[in-house]
N, C-alpha and C positions, 0 to 999 in steps of 0.2 A: 504494499499499500504506500501512497506517497508519504514522503516525510516532510514535505514542505508544500507550498503552494505560490500562487502568483499574486502580485499586489498591483492593482489597477488605480492609479493616482489621478484624480480629478480635481482641478483647482475650484475653490468656493466662489462662485461669481453669481449670486442672486438667483434669479429665475432660471438661468441656464443650468445651474447646478441642480435645481428642483426637477426640471424636465428630464435631465439625464439620470437622476437618481430613480424617477419613475420608470424611465425605460429599462434601466437595469432590473428593477424589481419585476416588471412585467415579463421581461425576457427570461428571467429565472422561473417565474411562475409558469410559462408556457413549457419550459423544459421539463418542469415538475410533472406534467400531466402525462408524459410518456418516458421520462428518463428511467434507465436502468444502469446499474454498474457495468460498464463495457469491459467485461473480462472475457478471456477466452475460456475454452473447456479444459477438461482435465489434460489433455494431450499437449498443451502448451508446456507443461511441465512433466515430460513423459517418463523420466527415469525414476520410478516409483521404488521404494524400498519396502518390502513386505516380509514379515516374520523377524523375530528378535534376533536369532541366531545368525541368520543371513545378513540383516542390517548391520550387525556388529563389524562384519568383513566388508562393508561398504556396498553390499549388494553384489559382490563378485561370486556368484553361485552357480553360474551356467555350467562350470566344469565339474561341479560337485553335486548339489542338489539332493543330497542323501538325508535331508530332515523332511518333517511333515510338510513344511512350507516349500520344500524344494520343488513341488509340482508347479508352482508360480513361475519359477525360473527355467526349469527345464524337466518335462515330464518322465524323460529317460532316467534321471538321476534317482528315482525312488526305489530302484531295485537293489541300491547299495545300502539302504537303511538296514541297521543290524537287528532290529526288533520290531515287534508290533507297538505302535506308538500312538498316543493321543497328544495333541498340543493345542495350547491356547496362548495367544499373546494379545496384550492390551496396550495400545499407543496413546499417550497423553500428550497433547500438542498445546504449545504455549499460545495464549490470546495475544493477537498483534494489534496495537492501537497505531493509527497513523497521526501525522502532525496536523497542524491547523494551517488553512489557506485563508489570508485576509482579502477581503473585497471592500476596498476604501473609496467611498464616493465623496467624502470631504473630511476634513480634519476632525478627528474625535467620533466619527460615525463610521465604524467599521462592521463588517459582517464576519461570518466564520463558517468554515467547512470543516467537517470531522469524519472519520470513518473507522471501521474496525474490520477485523478478519479473525474469526474463531475456528479453529479446527478441533472437533470433538474427539471423542475416544473410540476410534476404529478398533473393531475387534476381528481377528483372525482365528479361525479354528480349523482344525484337521484331524483325520484319522488315516492311518496307513497299516496295512498288514500284507504279508507274503502268503501266497496260495499254493506254491509248490511248483513242480515241473510238469510240462505237457506240450505235445506238438512240436517236439524237438527244441523247444526253449526252456531255459532255466529261470527261476525265481520270478514267476508270474506274480506281480504285485498290484494291489488295488489300493487307491486313496480316494478319500472325499475331502474336499476343502470348501470353506466358506471364507472369502476375502473380502474386506471392505478397502476398496482402493482409495477412496477419498471420501471425506464427510466433513463439510464445512458450512458455516453460516457467516454471511458478510454483508456489509452495508454502508451506506454514507449518509451524512446529515449536513445540509447547508441552512444556515441562518443569516438573513439580512435584514436588520432592523435599522429604519431611518426615521427617528422620531418625528411625528407629525406628517409623514409623507407616506411610508410604506412599512409593512411588517410581513416578511415572508418567513415561512417555515418549510422546509423541504426534507423528507426523510426517504431514503431508498434502501430497502432491505431485501436482501437475498437469503431465502431459507431452503433447508432440505436440499442442498446440492450434494448429491451422494452418488457414489457408483459401487455397486456390489456385484460380485460374481460368485457362482457356487456351482459345483458338478464334480463328476468322478474323473479319475485319472488311472490309466493302465499302463503298466510298463512290464518288460520282460528282457532277458539278456540270452546272448548265445556267444560263449567264449568271451572275448574282451569288448564285445559290441553290446550296448543296450538300446532299445528303442521304446518310445512311450508316446501316449497321446492323450489329451484332455478334451472333454466335451462339457461346455459349461454355459449356463444362463446368465446374461449380463443385464442389470437394470440400472437405468440412469433416472434420477430424479431431479427435476428442476422447479424450484419455487421462487416466484418474483412478486414482491409486494412494492408498490410505488404509491405514496401519498403525499400530498401537499396542501398547505392552508396558507392563503395569500390575502392579506389586508392592504388595499391601496386607497388610502383616503376613505375609510368605511365602506368600501366595497369589497365584501368577503367572498372568496371562492375557495371551495374545498374540492379535491379531485382524489379519487381512489382507483387504482388498478391492481387487481389481484389475479395472478396466473399461476396454475400449477400444471406440471408436464411430466409425462412418464414416457420412457422408451426402453423396450425390452428386445433383446438379440440373443441369438444362438451362436456361439464361438468356439471353434476348435483350435488346438494347439499341438504341433507335432515336435518331438525332440529325439535327439540321438546323443549318446555318450560313448567315447572310444577310449579304452585304455591300452595304447600300443606298446608301451614299454616301462616297466618298473613303476615309478610314482607318477608318470605323465598321464595327464587326462585332457581330452579335448572334447567339449561339447558344443552343440548347435541346436537351435530351436527357431521356429517360424510360426507366426500367428497372423492369420488373415483378419480383415475387418469384421466378418461375421455376417450373419442373415437376420434381417430385421423381423421380428415377430409382431410387434405392435408399437404404436406411436400416437400419441395424441396430447394435447394440451387444452385447458379450460380456463377461460378468462372472464372476469367480472369487472364492470366499470360503473363508477358513481361520481356524479357532479352536482354539487349544491352550490348555488350563487344567489347572493342578495337580490331580492326583487324578481326572481324568476322561478318557474316550477322546477323541481328537482328532476334530473335526468338519470335514469338508471337502465344499464344495459345488462340483462340477465345473461346467465352463464351460457357460453356458446363454445364450441369446439373448433380447434384448428390444428393444423399438422405440427408436430414436433419431430426433429431430426437430430440424431446423434450419431457422427461419424467418427470412427477410429482409423488409424493407419495400419498398413502392413507393418509387422514388427519382426526383424531378423537379429538374432544375437549369436555371437561367436564367443566361447570362452576357453581358456586354456589355464590348466592349473598343475601344481605338483604337490604331492603328499609323501612326507618322509615317514619312515618306519616308527619314529617315536610320536607321530601324530601331528607335527607341525605342517601346516599346508598354507599355499599362496596361490592366489587366483587374479586373473585379469580378464575383463569382459569387454566387448565392444558391441554397442547396440545401434541398430540403425532403424528409424522410422521414416516411412515414405511420406510424400507430401499429400495434403488434402486441400483441394481448391476451396475458395470462400463459399460459404452456405449460410442459410439462415437456420439457427437452431430453434427459435420461435419466431415466426414472421413479424417483422416490424419491431422486435424487441431485442433479440440476441443473435448476433452473427459470430461465426467462427472461422478460422483458417489455420492450416498448419503446413510448414515448409519442411523438406527433409531434413532431418537432424541426425547427428552422430554423437552418442554419449559413451563414456567409459566408466568402469569400476575396476578398483583395486582393492585386494584385501589380504591379510594374514591372520592366521590363528595359531596359537601356540599353547600347548598344555603346560602349566607350570608345575602342578603337582597331580596326583591321581584324582583329586577332587576339585580342581580349579583350572579353568582355561581362560585365556585373555585373546581379544581380537581387537583389530584395528583396521580401518579402511579409509578410502577416498573415493569420490565419485563427482560427476558433473551432470548438471540438470538444465541444458540449454534450452532456451525459448524456441518453440517451433513457429510462433507467429512472425509475421514479416516486420522488419524494422518500420517504426512509425515514419510517416512522410514528413518532410519539412514543413509543408503549409499546414495550417490549422483548418479543421473541418468547417463547415458551415455552422453547426450548432454543437454544444457540448453534451447533448443527449444522442448523438450519433451512435447507433449500435454497432457500427463498423469499426470504431476505435478499439483496438486491442492492446493489452499490455505486451511488453517485450522485455522479460527479465531473464537474465542468465544466472544460474545458481552453480556454486561450487561447494562441495561438502565435504565433511570428515566425520568419522565415526569411532566410537570406542565401544567395546562389549566384553562381557565376562559371563562365565557359566559356572555355577556350583554343581558338581556332578555326583550322582549316587548310581553306580552301575550305568545302565543306559538312559536313566531319567536325570532330568536336569532342571535347575532354576535359572533363568537366563535374564540379562538386563543389558539394555544398549542405550547410548546417547548419540544423537545425531545432531551436527550443527551445520547449518547452510548459510552461506553468504551470497546475496543477490545484488545485481547491479543491472540497471536498465532505465526503461521509462514506462509509465502507466498514465491512462487517462486522467487529466485533472478533474477533480470534483467541481471546481468552481470557476472554470473556464474552458475554452474550446480547445486548448492545446494538451500537452503531456507534461507531467512532473518527473523529475529525476527520482529515482527509487534507489535505496541502498537497503535492502532487506536482511534482517538477522533472524533466523529461526531456530530454535532449539527444541529437539523432540526427545522425550523420554519413553523408552520402550521396555515392558515388563512382560515376561513370558515364561511359560514352563512346559517341559515335554515329560510324559509319563509312560514309561515302557511297562505295559501290562502283561506281556508274555515274551520271553526270549525267543530270538529266531535261532535257526541252526547256523 
């Protein structure tokens, strides 16, 4: 979110200042009728870290993926799990507050813009078990996972009060922006090669609420726009893992965009204005679209006999042309991006293992144009923020069971749509993520 804003200085010159102040308030009021936070979709920050143990290694798990959450990174890796496991991880994300942006029409008469972003507590759950040998393949393995890829609430508020002239209140709030996926994964191996496949249902929820209250010289207008949207799709993922020599591991996985099963949005609008009849637009349906790119990942890792391992992944997401997520309200676009993950894990004692890693999270949205758009409620304005991250993790071990904790730090730099002007504000984001999880081995494998 923006850490600062723009200042528009207007000299105090009697009637001209009054007219300019009124024009400013009216402009903001019109924007309030349909303004939404011009954010991109989840794939603008594509390199997601899932699972406490994998996140501790910076997400460099394509060449290993031998934990319950390994099915997220590479379905083929689950054949290397050494026991029947159940795993739960809980991710607690920090609340991020933006800075303030002043809108100054004359000396001592300023407005304010504020915003917030909150990522609540995503939960990842998984089960994994080995079924045995059949059809010329060894270690047939089945897993079921429930992943919350993102879950956040965000919004912005703009206040402009000019005593005796105008009083504007604008609040834009985004709710229930969440992506979940769940489904089974199968894998088996033959010799040094493992193959795997996942089939899962992915649900995307978008909730948009826009409300404004404007009072210009005792003429009061209130507007409300409430939109809720759902998109469901069926997605597959294929993976392979090769152990060519000693501790060397090479993994590869591919995931297509998927097949849309259902997509719809429902919107309601209300307008109350002094001296006129209320206008109410009942709930109506319109299309909702949610696109994701092709994902291709290649990982290389090495595991020593003592248990120490290192990994490096490269992930490519293909481009997505600009499209309307919700017509007239939210647009999105993604360009081809390449991200990397690095990680190391080392057992310190029989009961303690430590991890560290680094990763990138480059923006898929295009660079913002140099010229400002016609209005600051333009849904085509997308943030462009590149993130760089570092991770630390630890596990307390009891046999094959463990208690895991990870800390993720991300530093972002780029530009995001300004809340109180038509342009973009510079952004230097700092995000700290605490992850707590556990894995329980309820029956040892052979």
